[in-house]
C-alpha positions in Angstrom: 190.0 -61.2 112.1 192.5 -59.7 114.6 193.4 -56.1 113.6 196.8 -56.1 111.8 196.6 -59.8 110.9 196.5 -60.6 107.2 194.7 -63.3 105.2 197.7 -65.6 104.5 197.1 -69.3 104.2 193.9 -71.2 103.5 192.7 -73.2 100.6 195.1 -71.5 98.2 197.9 -73.4 100.0 196.3 -76.8 99.4 199.5 -77.9 97.6 201.8 -77.4 100.6 204.5 -80.0 100.8 206.8 -78.8 103.5 205.8 -77.5 107.0 208.5 -76.2 109.4 207.5 -75.8 113.0 209.5 -73.8 115.6 208.8 -75.3 119.0 207.9 -78.7 120.2 205.3 -78.0 122.8 201.6 -78.8 122.5 201.0 -76.2 119.8 204.0 -77.6 117.8 203.7 -81.3 118.2 200.0 -81.5 117.7 200.4 -79.4 114.5 203.0 -81.7 113.4 200.8 -84.7 113.8 198.0 -83.1 111.8 200.3 -81.9 109.1 201.8 -85.4 108.7 198.4 -86.9 108.7 197.5 -84.7 105.8 200.5 -85.8 103.8 203.0 -82.9 104.4 206.7 -83.2 105.0 207.1 -81.9 108.5 210.2 -80.7 110.4 209.9 -79.7 114.1 212.8 -77.5 115.2 213.0 -77.7 119.0 215.7 -76.7 121.5 214.0 -77.4 124.8 212.7 -80.9 124.6 209.6 -82.3 122.9 206.5 -81.5 124.9 207.8 -78.0 125.8 207.2 -76.4 129.1 203.8 -78.0 129.3 205.3 -81.4 129.6 208.8 -80.8 131.0 208.5 -77.9 133.5 204.8 -76.8 133.8 201.5 -78.8 133.4 202.8 -82.3 133.7 205.2 -81.7 136.6 203.0 -79.4 138.5 199.9 -81.7 138.2 202.0 -84.7 139.2 203.1 -82.8 142.4 199.5 -81.9 143.0 198.4 -85.5 142.7 200.6 -86.3 145.7 199.1 -83.3 147.5 195.6 -84.5 146.7 196.4 -87.8 148.6 197.5 -85.8 151.6 194.2 -83.8 151.7 192.2 -87.0 151.9 193.5 -87.6 155.4 191.6 -84.4 156.5 188.3 -86.4 156.6 189.8 -89.8 157.7 188.2 -89.6 161.2 184.8 -88.6 159.7 185.0 -91.7 157.4 185.8 -94.0 160.4 189.5 -94.3 159.8 191.7 -94.2 162.9 195.2 -92.9 162.2 196.4 -93.3 165.8 197.5 -97.0 165.5 195.3 -98.0 168.3 197.2 -95.6 170.6 194.9 -92.8 171.7 197.9 -90.7 172.6 199.5 -91.0 169.3 198.7 -89.4 165.9 200.3 -90.8 162.9 200.8 -88.0 160.4 201.9 -89.0 156.9 205.3 -87.5 156.1 206.1 -86.4 152.6 209.6 -87.1 151.1 209.8 -84.1 148.8 213.0 -85.4 147.1 211.2 -88.6 146.2 208.2 -86.7 145.0 210.3 -84.5 142.8 212.3 -87.4 141.3 209.0 -89.0 140.4 207.8 -85.7 138.9 210.8 -85.4 136.7 210.8 -89.0 135.7 207.2 -88.9 134.6 207.8 -85.6 132.7 210.8 -87.1 130.8 208.8 -90.3 130.0 205.9 -88.3 128.7 208.3 -86.2 126.5 209.8 -89.4 125.1 206.4 -90.9 124.4 205.5 -87.8 122.3 208.8 -87.8 120.5 208.4 -91.5 119.6 204.9 -90.7 118.3 206.3 -88.0 116.0 208.9 -90.3 114.7 206.4 -93.1 114.0 204.3 -90.6 112.0 207.3 -89.6 109.9 207.9 -86.2 111.5 211.5 -85.1 111.5 212.6 -83.7 114.9 215.7 -81.4 114.7 217.3 -80.5 118.1 218.1 -76.8 117.3 217.1 -73.3 117.9 215.0 -71.9 115.1 214.6 -68.4 113.7 212.8 -67.1 110.7 214.9 -65.9 107.7 212.0 -64.8 105.6 208.4 -65.9 105.7 209.2 -69.3 104.1 212.6 -70.1 105.5 213.7 -71.3 109.0 217.4 -71.2 110.0 218.1 -73.9 112.6 221.1 -73.5 114.8 222.3 -76.8 116.0 224.0 -77.5 119.4 227.5 -77.5 117.8 226.9 -74.0 116.3 226.3 -75.2 112.7 223.3 -74.1 110.8 220.7 -75.9 108.6 218.3 -73.9 106.4 214.8 -75.2 105.9 212.7 -73.9 103.1 209.1 -74.4 103.9 205.7 -73.6 102.3 204.2 -72.9 105.8 205.9 -72.0 109.0 204.4 -72.4 112.5 205.8 -70.4 115.4 205.1 -72.2 118.7 207.9 -71.0 120.9 205.9 -70.8 124.2 206.6 -68.6 127.1 208.8 -68.4 130.2 208.2 -67.3 133.9 208.1 -63.6 134.3 210.6 -62.1 136.8 211.3 -58.6 137.9 214.6 -56.7 138.5 213.7 -56.6 142.2 212.8 -60.3 142.4 215.5 -62.4 140.7 215.4 -66.2 141.1 218.6 -67.9 142.2 217.4 -71.5 141.7 218.0 -72.3 145.4 215.9 -70.1 147.7 214.1 -67.8 145.2 212.4 -69.9 142.7 210.3 -69.9 139.6 207.7 -72.7 139.1 210.2 -74.3 136.6 212.9 -74.6 139.4 210.9 -76.0 142.3 211.6 -79.6 141.3 215.2 -79.4 142.2 214.3 -79.2 145.9 215.3 -82.3 147.9 214.1 -81.1 151.3 210.8 -79.5 152.3 210.9 -75.7 152.8 210.3 -74.7 156.3 208.2 -71.7 155.2 207.4 -71.1 151.6 206.3 -67.6 150.5 204.4 -67.7 147.2 204.2 -64.4 145.4 201.2 -64.2 143.1 197.6 -65.5 143.6 196.7 -66.3 140.0 196.2 -69.9 138.9 200.0 -70.9 139.2 200.4 -69.3 142.6 197.2 -70.7 144.0 198.0 -74.2 142.7 201.4 -74.3 144.1 200.4 -72.6 147.4 197.7 -75.2 147.8 199.9 -78.1 147.0 202.7 -77.3 149.3 200.4 -76.5 152.1 198.8 -79.9 151.7 202.3 -81.4 151.8 202.7 -80.1 155.2 204.6 -77.0 154.5 204.0 -73.6 156.1 202.8 -71.3 153.3 202.2 -67.6 153.0 200.4 -66.5 149.8 201.0 -62.9 148.9 198.3 -61.4 146.7 198.2 -58.0 145.2 194.5 -58.2 144.7 191.6 -58.3 147.1 191.3 -62.0 146.8 193.0 -65.2 145.4 192.3 -66.1 141.8 191.1 -62.6 140.7 190.5 -63.9 137.2 188.2 -66.7 138.2 184.6 -66.9 139.3 184.2 -64.8 142.5 182.1 -67.4 144.3 184.6 -70.2 143.5 187.5 -68.0 144.7 185.8 -67.3 147.9 185.3 -71.0 148.6 189.0 -71.7 147.9 190.3 -68.9 150.0 188.2 -70.1 153.0 189.6 -73.6 152.4 193.2 -72.3 152.3 192.8 -70.4 155.6 191.1 -73.3 157.3 194.1 -75.5 156.4 196.4 -73.0 158.0 197.7 -71.1 155.0 198.3 -67.3 155.6 196.8 -65.3 152.8 197.9 -61.6 152.5 195.5 -59.9 150.3 196.0 -56.3 148.8 199.7 -56.8 149.5 201.9 -56.0 146.5 205.4 -57.3 146.4 208.1 -54.7 146.1 211.3 -56.8 146.2 212.6 -60.2 147.3 216.0 -60.4 149.0 218.0 -63.5 150.0 219.8 -63.3 153.3 221.8 -66.5 153.8 219.4 -69.4 154.2 216.4 -67.0 154.5 214.5 -64.9 152.1 212.7 -61.6 152.8 209.7 -60.5 150.7 209.3 -56.8 151.1 205.9 -55.3 150.4 205.1 -51.9 149.1 203.5 -50.8 152.3 206.8 -51.5 154.1 205.9 -54.9 155.7 208.3 -57.8 155.3 207.5 -61.5 155.1 210.4 -63.8 156.0 210.6 -67.4 154.9 213.0 -70.1 154.0 212.1 -70.1 150.3 210.1 -67.9 147.8 208.2 -69.0 144.8 207.6 -66.4 142.2 204.3 -66.7 140.3 204.2 -63.4 138.4 202.9 -64.5 135.0 204.7 -65.4 131.7 206.5 -63.6 128.9 206.5 -64.9 125.4 209.7 -66.5 123.9 209.6 -64.4 120.7 212.7 -62.2 121.0 215.4 -62.7 118.5 213.6 -65.2 116.2 213.1 -62.8 113.2 209.4 -62.0 113.6 209.8 -58.3 112.9 211.9 -59.0 109.8 209.1 -60.8 108.1 206.3 -58.4 109.2 204.8 -60.5 111.9 202.8 -58.1 114.2 203.4 -58.5 118.0 201.9 -56.9 121.0 204.2 -56.7 124.1 206.1 -59.7 122.5 203.0 -61.8 122.0 202.3 -62.8 118.3 199.0 -61.5 117.1 196.9 -64.2 115.4 193.3 -64.5 114.1 191.0 -67.4 114.9 192.6 -69.7 112.4 196.1 -69.0 113.8 197.3 -66.8 110.9 199.8 -64.0 111.7 200.2 -60.8 109.6 202.8 -62.5 107.4 201.5 -64.7 104.6 202.4 -68.4 105.3 203.4 -67.8 108.9 201.1 -69.1 111.6 201.5 -69.2 115.4 200.1 -71.2 118.3 200.4 -71.5 122.0 201.5 -69.3 124.8 203.6 -67.1 122.5 200.3 -65.8 121.1 198.9 -65.0 124.6 195.4 -65.9 123.4 194.6 -68.1 126.3 197.5 -69.7 127.9 196.3 -73.3 128.2 197.9 -76.5 126.8 194.6 -77.5 125.3 194.2 -74.1 123.5 197.8 -74.3 122.2 197.1 -77.8 120.8 193.9 -76.7 119.2 195.6 -73.6 117.7 198.2 -75.8 116.2 195.7 -78.2 114.7 193.6 -75.4 113.3 196.7 -73.8 111.7 197.5 -77.0 109.8 193.8 -77.7 108.9 193.7 -74.2 107.5 197.0 -74.1 105.7 196.7 -77.5 104.2 193.2 -77.0 102.9 191.3 -79.3 105.3 187.9 -78.5 106.9 188.4 -76.1 109.8 186.4 -74.4 112.4 187.9 -71.2 113.8 188.9 -71.1 117.5 185.9 -70.3 119.8 187.1 -69.4 123.2 183.5 -69.6 124.6 183.7 -73.4 124.3 187.1 -73.8 126.1 187.1 -75.6 129.4 189.7 -74.6 131.9 190.6 -75.9 135.3 192.5 -74.7 138.5 194.1 -77.8 140.1 193.6 -76.8 143.7 191.7 -78.8 146.3 188.9 -78.4 145.6 189.4 -77.9 141.9 187.7 -75.1 140.1 186.5 -75.8 136.5 184.9 -73.3 134.1 183.5 -73.2 130.6 181.6 -70.6 128.5 180.3 -67.2 129.7 181.3 -66.2 133.2 179.5 -64.7 136.1 181.5 -61.5 135.6 180.2 -61.2 132.0 176.6 -61.8 133.1 176.9 -59.3 135.9 178.4 -56.7 133.5 175.5 -57.1 131.1 177.6 -58.6 128.3 175.2 -61.4 127.9 171.7 -62.0 129.4 171.6 -65.3 131.3 169.8 -66.8 134.2 172.1 -68.4 136.9 171.6 -71.2 139.3 174.0 -72.3 142.0 173.7 -75.6 143.8 175.9 -76.4 146.8 177.6 -79.8 146.9 176.7 -80.1 150.5 173.3 -81.5 149.4 174.8 -84.2 147.2 174.6 -87.7 148.5 177.9 -88.8 147.1 179.6 -85.7 148.5 178.3 -86.5 151.9 179.6 -90.1 151.6 183.1 -88.9 150.7 183.2 -86.2 153.4 183.2 -83.4 150.8 182.2 -80.1 152.5 183.1 -77.5 150.0 182.0 -76.7 146.5 179.1 -76.1 144.2 177.8 -76.3 140.6 176.7 -73.1 138.8 175.0 -73.0 135.4 174.1 -70.1 133.2 171.3 -70.4 130.5 169.7 -67.9 128.2 166.2 -66.7 129.1 163.6 -67.9 126.7 165.6 -70.5 124.8 167.1 -72.1 127.9 170.4 -72.8 126.1 173.3 -73.4 128.4 176.0 -70.8 127.9 178.4 -71.4 130.8 179.1 -73.1 134.0 181.4 -73.4 137.0 182.1 -76.5 139.1 184.0 -76.4 142.4 184.6 -79.9 143.6 187.1 -82.7 143.8 187.8 -83.7 140.1 185.9 -80.7 138.8 188.1 -81.1 135.7 186.2 -84.3 134.9 182.7 -83.0 136.0 182.9 -79.9 133.7 182.8 -82.0 130.5 179.1 -82.5 130.5 178.6 -78.8 130.8 181.2 -78.2 128.1 179.4 -80.5 125.7 176.1 -78.6 126.5 177.8 -75.3 125.7 179.6 -76.5 122.6 176.4 -78.1 121.2 174.0 -75.4 122.2 172.0 -77.8 124.4 169.2 -76.4 126.6 169.1 -76.8 130.4 166.2 -79.3 129.9 168.2 -81.4 127.6 171.1 -81.5 130.0 168.8 -82.4 132.8 167.1 -85.2 130.9 170.4 -87.1 130.4 170.7 -89.9 132.9 173.3 -89.6 135.7 174.5 -92.3 138.1 173.1 -92.3 141.6 174.9 -91.4 143.8 177.3 -89.3 141.9 178.8 -85.8 141.9 177.6 -85.4 138.4 174.1 -85.7 139.7 174.5 -82.1 140.9 175.0 -81.0 137.3 171.7 -82.5 136.3 170.0 -81.2 139.4 171.2 -77.7 138.7 169.9 -77.9 135.1 166.5 -79.1 136.4 166.3 -76.0 138.6 166.6 -73.9 135.4 163.5 -75.4 133.9 160.7 -72.8 133.3 157.1 -73.8 132.8 155.7 -72.0 129.8 
């Protein structure tokens, strides 16, 4: 249990009849569906649109943009695959041109359609959706402020806070929505930036930098750390940085941003060492801050840390009957984790069978080209002695399917426990790594051994064959 988090909820609440949920993102709407399935009366109070930032301004839009970028990266190996892009004219090269306005219109249309689909599902399941801004007025009461300023009070047996998070900005780097942008504002661009400066080399910064670079835009990535993706597997990050540079991206490592200033139709990113980087646009990827201010958490005794709601592994807060899920908890800011936290909260509160959240079974993915997918224990933890594990890393360059598709970069890495051979983690760097990681995730979740993973049939030729081959290399003769 998280320190400062109380034992509220659980089987003693098996008679719950009304659940009020503040926030309609993955944590909120998935919780609502579970609560409705279990027979509760459910109200979702949401002011931003069903689906939250994950659907409307973050995951769905960014991955839709990246899908277009992925198509562009396939042209890199066209000649190797025997495809002539010169239209039979040896002096002409036909380079695909991206209409960014059209791309962004598709991005926003798809996001709105996904939001509508989720809202319709909630309605079909009997969930009431109230367009309003919610706040706590006691542990079992939510006050919803409607767009016209009127208020509605909801008395609830259980409250779930799922208010998400917003892009972090700095006083010296304020977005204007035109030239200095957060990742929520980039979809208003109609024309391609001449030179985009991306500040921040974490997952969000790397994904956008890679996508816009693939779309034919000159990109400079400003990283305060010694490499891109400082929180990811170091071998994977090294591969990605090499790919970025090979594609013409400028990566400035150990370069901390001091300020961003707009000068007419230009922006200047000033670094702490005095250097300046000039571009036409700047994208700020500086992390996220929780949307928890002013919603009454402190008044009901909910413990927070830097604004993030502290929860235990079944999503309980320190206030009895109040649960929290998603980015506002800061546990692991992934839509999949938010959704699971929301489901777990309702299973627990409504007395259903529940397994506490286990972050060691969570799969995550960086949607760059190549993608980077991870699950379980990391190389960093193994190297630090937090767990004893044997690693193996197999380059994709030996994979027959990779050769056929012109894939040059990537690898599969597995970790297993010495003695038992149980698979405890893995990394995949490859096209569609987000799909390839699933076999390793199942192995980690079900405590399978490397031999068991190796003995499962894979298709030949396939990228997944490298997962089985890596597992075979972990076999030890007794």
